[in-house]
Each structure stands twice: as structure tokens, then as C-alpha cells.
C-alpha positions in Angstrom: 13.2 49.1 38.5 11.6 52.5 38.5 14.2 53.9 36.2 13.4 51.3 33.4 9.7 52.2 33.9 10.5 55.9 33.3 12.7 55.1 30.3 10.0 53.0 28.7 7.4 55.7 29.4 9.7 58.4 28.0 10.5 56.3 24.9 6.8 55.9 24.1 6.0 59.6 24.5 9.0 60.8 22.5 8.2 58.3 19.7 4.6 59.5 19.4 5.6 63.2 19.6 8.4 62.8 17.0 6.0 61.0 14.6 3.5 63.7 15.0 6.1 66.4 14.3 7.8 64.7 11.4 5.2 65.6 8.7 5.3 69.3 9.7 9.1 69.2 9.7 9.2 67.8 6.1 6.5 70.2 4.9 8.4 73.1 6.3 11.5 72.0 4.4 9.6 71.5 1.1 7.7 74.8 1.3 10.9 76.6 2.2 9.4 79.3 4.4 12.0 82.0 5.0 11.3 83.5 8.4 13.6 86.5 7.9 12.4 87.3 4.3 8.7 86.8 5.1 8.0 85.0 1.8 7.3 81.4 0.8 9.4 80.0 -1.9 8.9 76.2 -2.5 12.0 74.4 -3.4 12.1 71.9 -6.3 11.8 68.2 -5.6 15.4 67.5 -6.6 16.7 70.0 -4.1 14.3 68.7 -1.5 15.5 65.1 -2.0 19.1 66.3 -1.9 18.5 68.1 1.4 16.5 65.3 3.0 19.4 63.2 4.4 21.0 66.1 6.2 17.6 67.2 7.5 16.9 63.8 8.8 20.2 63.6 10.6 19.4 66.9 12.3 15.9 65.7 13.1 17.1 62.5 14.6 19.7 64.3 16.7 17.0 66.6 18.0 14.7 63.6 18.8 17.6 61.9 20.7 18.4 65.0 22.7 14.7 65.5 23.5 14.5 61.8 24.6 17.5 62.2 26.9 16.3 65.4 28.5 12.7 64.2 28.9 13.9 60.9 30.5 16.1 62.7 32.9 13.2 65.0 33.9 11.0 62.0 34.5 13.6 60.2 36.6 14.7 63.1 38.7 11.4 65.0 39.1 8.9 62.1 39.4 11.3 59.6 41.0 12.4 62.0 43.8 8.8 62.7 45.0 8.3 59.2 46.4 7.7 59.4 50.1 8.6 56.7 52.6 7.5 56.2 56.2 9.4 54.5 59.0 7.7 51.5 60.5 8.7 52.4 64.0 8.9 56.1 64.6 6.6 57.0 61.6 9.1 59.6 60.3 8.2 60.5 56.7 11.1 61.0 54.3 11.5 61.6 50.6 13.4 58.9 48.7 16.4 61.1 48.3 16.5 61.8 52.1 16.8 58.1 53.0 20.0 56.2 53.5 20.9 55.2 50.0 22.5 51.9 50.7 20.2 50.3 53.3 16.8 52.0 52.9 16.7 52.5 56.7 15.3 55.4 58.6 17.9 58.2 59.4 16.4 58.8 62.8 16.0 55.3 64.3 17.4 52.9 61.8 14.2 50.9 61.1 12.9 49.7 57.8 11.2 52.3 55.6 8.0 51.5 53.6 6.3 53.5 50.8 3.9 56.0 52.4 1.1 55.3 49.9 -1.1 52.6 51.5 1.0 52.4 54.7 -2.0 52.8 57.1 -4.1 50.3 55.1 -1.2 47.7 55.6 -0.8 48.7 59.3 -4.3 49.6 60.7 -2.9 49.5 64.2 -0.7 52.5 63.6 -3.6 54.8 62.8 -4.2 57.6 65.3 
């Protein structure tokens, strides 16, 4: 469930970013700035239109790669920081430290709950 949330969030951010970058990408192609020569030589519209399909393929491939990398970063970096607490021994573990199959505590075998809001749900466990 969390993974789909991160994928949707990543898709929105990458779509906005790619739409903001697209005009600059197209202007850069049309203007034809040569980084090594240091001069600006605009290319004719015919050459620009002939170059556009190849440029859009490269641009789309870059956006797809950026989407994949950004989504993986969201899933692995944000998803792994979720903390869980044991309902019995109050042992705190990260999501990646828990037993993957059962969601049980590795110390006593009890159920684990998200740490956020645990003491509001269990006021008797406060010290």
C-alpha cells in the first residue's frame, strides 16, 4: 500500500519537473548553444523539426530513468524509516528490522504497531 503511494507521489513530481524543464530543453536545441565552441548559432527551423523526434526520444528516456531512480529513492529511503514498537516489551524497531512475514517482534514475538501515536492509543503504557 505504501509503495503505490510513493509511486503516485513520484509520478506527480516527475511529471511537473519534466513539464517545467521541457521548454528549456527545446529552446536549447533551437538556439544550438555549443558549449565547447562558446558561441551561439541558431539552427534553421527545418533542421530543428528534423532533429525534434530524436531529441524527444532522448528526453523521454531521461524522464523515465529519472522517474525510476526517484521512485526507488522514495521507496527505500522514506519507506525504511518507519518505526514500529512492540505492544508487550516496547522494543522499537525499524520496518526493515522486523520479521518480514509476520510483522512480529524479534525479541518476544508479539505484534508490532507503528510508533507514531502509540502512546495516545495506549495511555496505560506511558511511564
